[in-house]
C-alpha positions in Angstrom: 127.7 108.6 28.6 125.0 108.8 31.2 121.8 110.7 30.4 118.1 110.9 31.4 115.6 109.6 28.8 111.9 110.5 28.8 109.8 107.4 27.9 106.1 107.0 27.3 104.8 103.4 27.6 101.8 101.4 28.9 102.9 99.9 32.2 101.3 96.7 33.5 100.8 96.5 37.2 100.3 92.9 38.4 97.2 92.1 40.4 99.2 91.3 43.6 100.7 94.8 43.4 97.3 96.6 43.2 97.1 96.9 47.0 100.2 99.2 47.0 100.2 102.9 46.3 99.6 103.3 42.5 102.7 105.4 41.9 104.9 103.0 43.9 103.4 100.0 42.1 104.0 101.6 38.7 107.6 102.5 39.6 108.3 98.9 40.6 106.7 97.6 37.4 108.8 100.1 35.3 111.9 98.9 37.2 111.2 95.2 36.5 110.4 95.9 32.8 113.2 98.4 32.0 116.2 98.2 34.3 119.1 96.3 32.7 117.4 96.2 29.3 119.7 97.0 26.3 118.2 99.1 23.5 120.7 99.5 20.6 119.5 103.1 19.9 119.0 104.4 23.4 121.5 102.4 25.5 121.2 100.4 28.7 118.3 101.4 31.0 119.6 101.7 34.6 117.2 103.2 37.0 113.8 105.0 37.1 114.3 108.6 37.9 110.9 110.2 38.0 107.3 109.4 37.0 105.9 112.4 35.2 102.4 111.4 34.2 100.1 108.5 35.0 97.0 108.0 32.9 93.8 106.2 33.7 94.4 102.5 34.2 92.5 99.9 32.1 92.0 96.2 32.3 92.5 94.2 29.1 90.6 91.0 28.2 92.2 87.8 29.7 94.8 89.9 31.7 94.1 90.4 35.4 96.7 93.2 35.5 96.0 96.9 35.1 97.7 98.9 32.3 98.5 102.5 32.9 99.7 104.9 30.2 102.8 106.6 31.7 105.4 109.1 31.0 108.6 108.7 33.0 112.3 109.6 33.2 114.9 106.9 33.4 118.7 106.9 33.7 120.4 105.5 30.7 124.1 104.7 29.9 125.3 104.5 26.4 129.0 104.4 25.4 129.9 106.6 22.4 132.7 106.0 20.0 135.8 108.2 20.7 134.6 108.8 24.3 137.3 108.7 27.0 136.3 106.5 29.9 137.9 105.5 33.2 137.3 102.2 34.8 138.8 99.2 36.6 140.3 96.1 35.2 138.0 93.2 36.2 139.5 90.3 34.3 142.9 89.6 32.7 143.1 87.0 29.9 145.8 86.0 27.3 144.0 88.1 24.7 143.4 91.3 26.7 141.7 92.8 29.7 138.0 93.5 30.5 137.4 96.9 32.0 134.3 97.9 34.0 133.4 101.3 32.4 129.7 101.7 33.2 126.8 99.4 33.0 128.9 96.7 31.2 132.5 95.8 30.6 134.6 96.8 27.6 137.5 94.8 26.1 141.0 96.1 25.5 142.6 93.6 23.1 146.2 92.8 23.9 147.2 94.7 20.7 145.6 97.9 22.1 147.1 98.0 25.6 150.5 99.7 25.0 153.1 100.4 22.4 155.2 97.4 23.4 155.2 93.7 23.0 152.8 92.4 25.7 152.9 88.9 27.2 150.5 87.2 29.5 151.9 86.1 32.8 149.5 83.3 33.7 151.1 82.6 37.1 150.4 86.2 38.3 147.4 86.8 36.1 148.7 90.0 34.5 150.0 91.4 31.3 153.6 92.7 31.1 155.2 95.0 28.5 158.5 93.4 27.3 160.6 96.6 27.1 158.7 99.0 29.4 158.0 96.4 32.1 154.6 98.0 32.6 152.1 95.6 34.2 148.4 95.5 34.1 146.4 93.3 36.5 142.9 93.0 38.0 142.0 96.0 40.2 144.1 98.5 38.2 142.4 101.8 37.4 142.7 102.7 33.7 141.8 105.4 31.2 140.8 104.3 27.7 139.0 105.4 24.5 135.9 103.7 23.1 136.7 102.5 19.6 133.7 100.3 18.8 130.2 99.9 20.2 127.8 97.0 19.5 124.6 97.0 21.7 122.8 94.0 20.4 121.9 90.5 21.9 125.5 90.2 23.0 126.8 93.7 23.8 130.4 94.4 23.0 132.5 97.5 23.7 136.0 97.8 22.2 138.6 100.0 23.9 142.1 101.2 23.2 144.8 102.5 25.6 147.5 103.0 22.8 147.1 106.8 22.6 148.7 109.7 24.5 147.1 110.2 27.9 145.6 106.7 28.0 146.6 103.6 30.0 146.8 102.5 33.6 146.5 105.5 35.9 149.7 104.4 37.7 151.6 104.5 34.3 150.3 108.0 33.6 151.2 109.3 37.0 154.8 107.9 36.6 155.1 109.5 33.2 153.8 112.8 34.6 156.4 112.7 37.4 159.2 111.8 35.0 158.2 114.7 32.7 158.2 117.1 35.7 161.6 115.9 36.7 163.0 116.4 33.2 161.6 120.0 33.2 163.2 120.8 36.5 166.6 119.5 35.3 166.2 121.4 32.1 165.4 124.6 33.9 168.4 124.4 36.3 170.9 124.1 33.4 170.0 127.5 31.9 
């Protein structure tokens, strides 16, 4: 889930950046300090949205930079358990697929891909359902549900596609068309 967080922090502006406009220098310093940082409670900081307040700068002993108390808004992404996400398959392995769902990739373990025996086709770098013949390869668009979130030193997102309405979008489209065809045939017989 994407959201805007309001943060208050002392932002250090390096001496070489003091010749720039203060607001621009502070925005660059916030970007360097925050963007890409993972906070387990807040999420992953993505981009500075707006600087709301800038206090008076001060110089600390033995530090040539200037520290400004600031209040700013920043775009954050944090996956939430049970959330439905859409993304693209970015890597296929023998144990599952990695899906780009936001700021990081989530893993769909091979056991959570479909209700079928799934095997890894190493030659074609794809997963194949034994009975259904459904395939999943790099570049496929998918819909999944977040089943576990761990935002720590090594962030991990667990996903499942073994629920109704989830899976590769191409599978879902085929199922929708097949269902519509069955309805049409059922309606004509009456």
